[in-house]
C-alpha positions, 0 to 999 in steps of 0.5 A: 641428494643435494648439498645445501648451505646456510648463510647467516648475515655475512657468513657464507656456508656456515653449515653444509648438509645433505638435504636427504639426510637432514631436511631442515635448514634450522631446527631448534626447541627455542624461539626465534625472535626478531630484534634484540635478544630478550633472554640468553636462551635465544638461539637466533636473532633476526635483524629487522633491517631488510626483512621481507617476510610478513609477521602476524599475530599468534592466533587469528579468527578462522575465515577472518580477512587479514589487515595490515597493522601500520605502514611498513608492509610487514605486519598483519593483524586479525579482523572482525570481518569474515568470508566463509568457504561459500563466499558469504561476507559477514560484518559485525552487528552495527557496522557498515559498508562504505563506498566513497566514504566511511559508512554511517549506515549499513550501506553508505554510497557516496559519489559525485554523480548519481550514486546507485544501488543496482540489483539483478535476478539473473534467472528472470533478468529482473533489474531494480535500482535506487539512485540519488540523481541530481535533486531527485531520488529514484527507485524502480526497475529498468527491466519489464517488471512490476515494483511493489512496496510492502509493510508488515510483509504484505504488498501495499503499493504496486506499480505494474510494468505499464506504469499503473499505480495500485494503492491498498492491497497493491492491485489484488482485490481492494485498491485505488488504481491510478492509470498512466493518464492520471485517471483514478479507478476504485476496486473492491471495498475501495469503492464509495457511495453517494446519493442522488437527492430528489427534493419534495419541495420542488415536486409537481403535485397532481390535481387530486391526492396531493400532499399537504404543505404543512408547518414543520418547525418555526417558519419551515414547511414540508409535505405530509402525505395521507394514504394514496397521496403522491407527487412527481419528482424532478427527473435526474441523471445517473452520475458519471461517477456511477460504477456501471452495473452496480446495485443501488437502493432507494431511501426515504427521509421522514420526520415524525409529526406526533408522539405515539405511545405504540409502534406505528407503521407507514408504507411508501411506494416508488414508481420509477424508470431508469432509462439508458440513452437510445433505450425504451423506457421500462417502469419499475415499482418498489414499496416497503413498510416501515415501523416508527418505534413507540414513543419516538419524539416529535419531529424526529428524523428517520431514514428508511431504505429499500436496498439490494436493487439490481443494477445490471445494465445501468450506466452513467447518464441514464434518465431517472424519473420518479413518482413517490406515493404513500400507500396503505400498510399491510399490518399495524397501525398508522401514525395518529398524524401523518409524518412529514416527508422531507426527501427521497434519495438514490444511493449508488456505488462510485468507482471513479471521480467522473468519466474519462470523456463526456460520453465514455466511462 
């Protein structure tokens, strides 16, 4: 065993003892206080001068980060910031982390040059960043990965690793897609519809069975078609915005020419061809009977459609040639006075503003 000595102040060897027989240098049931005595029962007074130990609070929060209290380097205090045994760092609600500044936000980064937040998934080496750079803000990836922006936990904007921007459902089914060269393409329900109008007022009339050019309203005139009257409509071109191969529908605009007290029926026929460049013409015929409800007011505008027509093989720049004709109905009663026919139209689906070149979709 060894002999241990105690020194207090300038007094050496105040006490000697065998560390095997008595392992404690000082042992007391009374408190040890630093500074001036506070009551007669204090058995030991430690002067503050030259004290190199650190003094802390009586209690602390488990896992709390220790902070200095003051500038003398000897007093510590508790904190509200904790680090658990797994390494998770926790701040109180409403507080933040400031880098280069006192935080005004949950994460507040201030730097003289390009303050950046950088994230990396080490499993897939996916790297993302947010940076305030000079006079611009940039958000994106530095790795070969796509970027998505969500609302309500659903992808709304997607940017592929090739730079294509998809807006809507971010490129899954229904979206507008901006290609890297700026071209806009529509997918799914993002597509829209337009029509090609064939005016009857400029139509060519045959030598016989031609419609009558009658007063419509005031000084305005339109054609009225008796059964078997027909006209040749001006040829048109299928638009460069047409979605290749999509279905189409014909529609016919008419105006009533009298008030009939019962339902009346009319039937129209469209004989036409839609022919691609360098292809051989093939003629199609569509017809449908329509009902004018009883007591429909005179000069009421009605629109009838022949829909669901197969567009397989159709492309932009296809030639459209049309013969329009009124034919006899299968059932029902004809109007007491022939209706005015204003125009014939072709509804088609649009997936681009136009074509990428004059010749290529």
